[in-house]
Steps between C-alpha positions, in 0.01 A plus 500: 500500500767433238463146369728241657540357148592830332864401442414154368431402141323230298700237317520547125513253212686693227334513161548727197256782572252382765675329792285261700482476878603184681341374822776310688249314720252389235782460242281668240524792261249781514429795276677819601204671664512770770323305775713193427818703538388621843401150607841365398679786676329375815597143419863613467480669840349193669760265354805716570426674828263271690474133587138472387484152337429479127235238573296758695496770231181485295446672165159604369308316769137462384252733671126457449301808593126476548422787262738375228408229249863415423773391738752781561866461585693642794853598395702353787395307807755401764395199708596412856628161617144366519454611133244759604523840327717736703563796265309615193715716269310689232736625227427798279704654220763751610309769313185435708444729794390305805155631590196414705361307201812281491470441875135400460591250228754330726251500787242332275751234404590445863141417597559171321872459574459599869867593552581698818736730307448689173759687295413735215808564287604654172864408552578858604274540803340246734190543712465239774191405699423254776155340512386418854142392567380681193681822591752636248800674656792659307839383624871556444650151462844616608356607833272200556668230709239246394539562128537158335769586241842499663798623301795261535729713281511878519520683170844638591626141539336377181754379247382509139763359270541522123267204446226683687531808281511286184183313596323829565599657169756759614808345337590212271762227468844504340618806692878552522618322813730786601203736553220254588523569874501876444187468284322292765589746775401795282154361423446398863583847626296668229186313615567529874322730750825698521371684191161665536408565136144385420456156343255447216439236235505657154355322197588666170282412198793538258879491507777627274712196590473128430384440858211625709539773759242380754650466845498651848667840499618745762397856420713775657396861450767706325325837530150649476468398135721192453493146631702192419370144496795269568524123506719199434380248242609155388390413148460162321819561299690455829616857545439728796394860453463819700205701368425867560191672359485877526159658553474875442179682590303175492636379166767236444773687314802269506616148568838355581584129487839404640616150408672406825682206342665739255563758770681235703715420194575871438331484161481845334140436385362395838187716496219611272359848552176623344457872564408819312385302198829312463615145576868442553748259651718636776769393745319471833829468685571870446212599728421185700783341704294211637771234466804725515569451871264218590176549691435854624185574703559874461509468120165319499345761728624768257396304191247762378773763482728266304222403258391857438843566350390302195197722440684823416 
């Protein structure tokens, strides 16, 4: 089933080129690693949509297996009121396909943890199992009345304000007050289930700008040969950007960076376009009316068509 944490994101500590991840429960920074991102997506879900207490969320609980010399670590363990393990959550990178081998690893961990529920997740898909008297049974948690995680806030009622998007790396401070609400609503709608474009974390080894490009992107298909990777990004210099990377026949062929602060101020050099071997400044407002009439869900849903106008 689609992961219940798919529309959640890890918190980010902005840095020049390699942003760190921040665990809001442990109050610690971690390296930006794939499994850590998935684990913190789940943490975000638990904190925002459930009433599971912070004190009963365990990270990297030690697991000693008989055949292993070293102590291993379970990614997430959720404890019940008696502080006995209730759910073991094994997190894999989003690029990892969940297979029988992954299921066997979680099962091995659970021999020591002895939790009645196991979740295998890569942040995109979840596979849930109930353990009853040694028998492993796949379940759908949304159809199980005895499932221990109860959502107290539905995703449709979840309110994620500007501070949320700042702390998760999708915008930055010092945004013009007149358009701050429109930006918050735009980002919220862009990352909502109302839009079904695939979500993927992209980590680029190099960048033509003075900031890194690594972030979660949505990737709509333009046609049989072209795709766009689109995201919002807050950078340490306190500006917010809309990024679009054009992929043609499997090769990245163009990149657009729209400085949303400048777009809000109607600056003529509000975007940088790199395409067909050229780099140029351009007026994003000519093709992208994001702040012209306030927040527009339809505009966001048609964002690929607007962005493709730059790549002509």
